[in-house]
N, C-alpha and C positions, 0 to 999 in steps of 0.2 A: 894339597888336598883342601878344597874350600869347605868351611864349615857351615851347615845350614841348622838353624835353630827353629824347631816346629813348635809353635805355642796353640796347642788345640786340645780342648778338653775331652774330645770323643776319641778314645782309645784306638778304636777300628781306624777311623780316619787318619789319625797320626802316624799309626804303624804303616799304613798304605803309602802315605806319603814319604816317611822316612824309608821304607825298603825300595820305593821308585828312584827316590835322590841318590841312595847308596848305589844303585845298580847304575847309575849315571857317572859314578866316580866321584860323588861328593860323600862328606861325613856328616849324615844327618842326626840330629838328636832330638827327641821330644821332650818337652817340658813335664816335669815329675811334681813339682810341688808348686801349685797354683797360688800359693801365699807368698812365694818368693820367686817370682818370675826374674826380675832384675838380679838376685843373687845366682839364679842358675845361669843367666846371660853373662854374667862377668865371669865366671867359672869356665864356661865353655868357650868364649871369645869367638863368636861366630862372624862370619864375613856377611851373613845375610839372614833375615828373621822372617819367617812365615807366620802370620798373626792372625787368629780368630778375633771375632769381635765379642761374642757372648762367651765370657770365661768367668770362672769362680771368683769369688772375692772382689774383683775389680776387673772392668771390660778391657778389651784389647786397646781401645783408645787411650785409657788411662796409662797402660803398661808402654805403650809406644811413646807417650810423653814422658814417662819415666826414663825410658831408653835414652831419648834425645838429650837428655839433660847432661848424658856424660858419653854420648857416642853418636856418630854420623852414619852408622852401619845402615845398609838399606833394609827398609821394611815394607814388606808385600802383604797386604791384608788379603785374607781368603775367607769369605764370610757367605752365609746364605743371604744376609739382610742386603737389599738391593736398591733400597729408597736413595735418591740423589742426596738427601741429608746425611745417609750413612757414608757416601763416598767424600763429601764435604768434611765432614767431622775427620774422617781419616787423615786427608791431606793437611787440614788445620792442625791436625795433632802430630805432623811428621812423617805421615806415610809416604811412601814413593809410588806405590801404585796399589789398585784394588781389583781383585778378581771374585766373581761372583760364583758360589756352589749351585749345582754341582758343576766341576771344572774338570775336563780331560786331563789327565796326567801328562799327555804329550804338550798341551797347551802350557801347562804348569812349568814343566821344565824348560820349555821354550823362553817364557816370562822369566824365569830365574837367570838363566844363561845370558839373556838380554840385559838385565839389571847388573850382573856381575862384569859384562863387556864396559857397561858405561861407568861403572864404580872402581873396576880394578883392571890390571894388565891382563885381561882373561881372553883365551881362545877356546872357541866352542870345540869339544873333542867329537870325533865321529861317532856317529850312534852304535851302541853296541849290538852285534848280531842277536837276532831273535828267532826262537824256534817253537812254534805253537804256544806262544804265551810265555816261553822261558827266555831268560837274558843271559847271554852267554858271557861270562866274566873272565876273560882270559888270562888276566893277571893274577886271579885266584884259582884258576883253574877249576871252575865250576859253572854250573847251570843254576841260576836262582828262579824258582818259581813258586809264585803265592807264598814267600816268605821260607819256602822249603831250599836247602842248600843240596845241590846234586854233585857230589865231587868226581872229577874226571882225571884219568890217568894221563901222563905226558902223551901217550900214543892217541889216546881217544881224544884230546884235545886238538891234537895235530891233524887228526882226519876230520873232526868237525869243522874246524877252521877252513880247511881246504873246501869243504863241500857247502859251508854257507856263504863264502865269498863268490861263489856260483850258483846261486839258488835256482834250481829246475835244470841246470845244465849238466852235462855229462862231465865228470872229471876223470882222467886217465887213472889206472892202476899206477903206472910209471910215475906220473907227476906226484902222486901221493905219497910213494915209497921215496922219491927225491926228497920230498918234504920232510919226511920222518926220520929218514937215515942217510941223507945227502948222497944217496947212491942206490941205483937200482939193479947193481951188477952182481953183489955178493949177498943179497938178501933172498931166502927161499920165499918164492911167490906165495906160498901157503901162509906165511908169517902175515901178509898184511890181510889175508882172509880171517885170520883169527882174529885179529885185532879189531876190524870191521864187525865181527859177529859180537866181541865183547863189548863193543860200543852198543850195538844193537840192545844188548840185554840190559845195559845201563838205562838206555833210554826207554826200553819197554817197562821196566821196574818202576820208572818214574811217570808212568802214562803216557808215554809218547811212542806208541808201536807204530811200525812200518813207516818211520821217517826215511829209511835209507833204501833206495832202490838200486838193485843190482843190474846193470847192462852188460850181459854176457859178451865176452870178449872185447868190451871197451872201457868198463870202470863203474863208477857210482854216480847217482846223484841224490840229491835231498828234497824231500817235500816239506818245505818249511811252513 
């Protein structure tokens, strides 16, 4: 798992960046002590740094230069400052890329992945399935939405994966049962209905009502 160190003094932005990066399978951590950024950098040993320019104590250029004295880890500046001189300073102090705020999280993730590909033997993972703003983390068997973790049972996860693999398409009851129990011969047909209804309740409790559509005599589809 690649570690991303987020050096951003706006707690809201730092939290948003960490949540998005974690949802993509990275281990992201935000700086806490801005008087000792390099000390936290050493302790975390990240594979990549996201660095703001305007920081307490010393600016991002200074911190990047400190990191460069001991590491060649990629540094991407993410700042609201957009003057040419800021970009030149970032490059001169050892920065590898410069992104201007506000930035789309999708663009940011793409930049991070591209930098990791250039710097390490990194393959871009497939995008995680999404449902109305929530990200499905199959490995952790949960949905992540706005920092909230929505746990899923094994069967809820299996049903959701089967539906999200074919968004808007009808998935037959038989194929879902085969996926869950590796057979549709000895499973009571009502068992699938019960599990689908449990998933509906889980999604509704998280504010995602009416995601699953029943197609009588055929199966189910999902309105993602």
